[in-house]
Residue, then its C-alpha position, 0 to 999 in steps of 0.5 A: x547206875x551201871x554207867x558209873x563204872x567203878x563208883x562205890x560207896x561205904x557207910x563208916x562207923x566209929x569201930x573201924x568198920x564199914x558196910x557197902x551202900x548201894x548207889x541206888x540208895x544214895x538219894x535216901x542217905x541221911x547223916x544219921x545212917x553213918x559217915x558216907x564215903x563215896x568214890x568216883x573214878x576220874x574218867x567218869x563221863x560227865x563227872x560234874x553232873x554225877x556229883x550233882x545228882x548223887x550228892x547235890x554238891x553246890x557248883x562252888x564245891x564241884x568246881x573246887x573238887x575238879x580244879x587243876x592241881x599242882x601237887x597240893x591244893x586246899x580250899x574251904x567251901x562254906x566254912x565246913x567243906x574242906x577240899x584237898x587235891x594231891x598229885x603224886x610226883x611220879x606221874x606229874x607228866x604221865x597220865x596224871x588224872x589216874x594218880x590225882x587224889x581229890x577229896x571233899x570232906x565234911x563232918x558227915x561225908x567224904x567224897x573222893x575222885x580217884x582210881x579204885x586201884x590208887x594206893x590211898x584208896x585201895x589201902x583204906x578199903x583193905x583196912x575197912x574190910x579187916x575192921x582196922x579202918x579209921x573212925x568215921x570222923x578221921x577219914x579225911x585225915x587218913x588220906x593225908x596219912x596214907x600219902x605220907x606212909x607211901x612216901x615213907x615206903x618209897x624213901x627206903x627204895x630210893x635209899x637202896x637205889x642210891x646206895x647201889x649207884x654209889x657202889x657202881x660208881x665206885x667200881x667204875x663200870x657202865x659209867x655212861x648208864x650209871x650217869x643216866x640212872x643218877x640223873x633220873x634218880x635225882x629228878x625223882x628225889x627232888x620231885x618227891x621232896x617237893x611233894x612231901x614238903x607241900x604235904x607237910x605245909x598242907x597239913x599244917x595249914x589244915x590244922x590252922x583252919x577254923x573248921x569245927x569238925x577238924x578241931x578234935x583232930x589237931x593232935x593227929x594233924x601235928x603228928x602228920x606234920x612232924x612225920x612229914x618233916x622227918x621224911x623231908x629231912x631224910x629226903x634232903x639227905x638223899x638229895x645231898x648224897x645224890x648231889x655229891x655223887x653227881x659232882x664226883x662223877x662229873x669230876x671223873x669225867x672232867x679228869x678223863x677229858x683233860x687227860x685225853x686233851x692233854x695226850x692229844x696236845x702232847x702228840x701234836x707237840x711231838x709231831x709239829x716240828x716233824x710236820x714242819x720239816x717234811x712240809x719245808x722239804x716238800x716244796x717244789x722249788x729248785x735247790x732242794x738238798x738230797x734230790x740227787x742222792x738215793x739215800x736222802x729219804x732214809x736219812x730224812x726218816x732217821x733224822x725225824x725219828x731221832x727228833x721225835x725221840x729227843x722230844x719225847x725224852x725231853x717231855x718225860x724229863x720235865x714230867x709232862x707225860 
């Protein structure tokens, strides 16, 4: 089965450990051998055929496992097969298949379709290798918990990035670059908040499903839902901080633009009478005064300077500038 690439399989026990299962032995696997965890890479050629050959999944289960997903999706197949699809928000528009976690769980086996280096998969393999993995019956819930744990870790990083931006805005340096960073961070926060909120709703929904092998995990599902709710509240606080920072930045930009426009208005107001006078004296008609006197030009310049100074001082007295 070399064509299966990064495909791997484990048999889990109830002590947090697992042992590898050769792919050639999959056809002989029986539920009495232990809980089976099979992972298939998303870029595997002819993935539906591989699912059929290795696990004999029904067409309905295969279609549900490989269906399109918008952040989070849950399906129940045949009353005892639960399908959970999760798409990480950071890559909604970039290489999404590599970060889509697809899980099919039953009482005796779990099938995942995800890259081997995806955080949820890699973390679970490390825990199983050290003997600190979940019990076989808790494997399905563990993936949801791992996704929430990753979001909680990212929460601290997002908080640090926002605090750094707040400090940079306070110092008023690189304002244009900071504005772009803030826009990107706000998009990430909104996507992360939506993802965790959907995860919370999915966990709550799973807890309400009438699936026999999930009944014993109701308490864990409630804990995950409460944890997701706490993360959502913290993300709401970060989104609000980002919104306030954006409003402050926009207010500063508006004030800066108003000052520039006001200064241009003042300059126009000062030079408008001067332009009128020079335009009037520039007409090419007979009878213009000073055409026969050499000092007329210097007198005109002096008069214009006096008018400009008088206008400027009048604006100052009115506290216009």
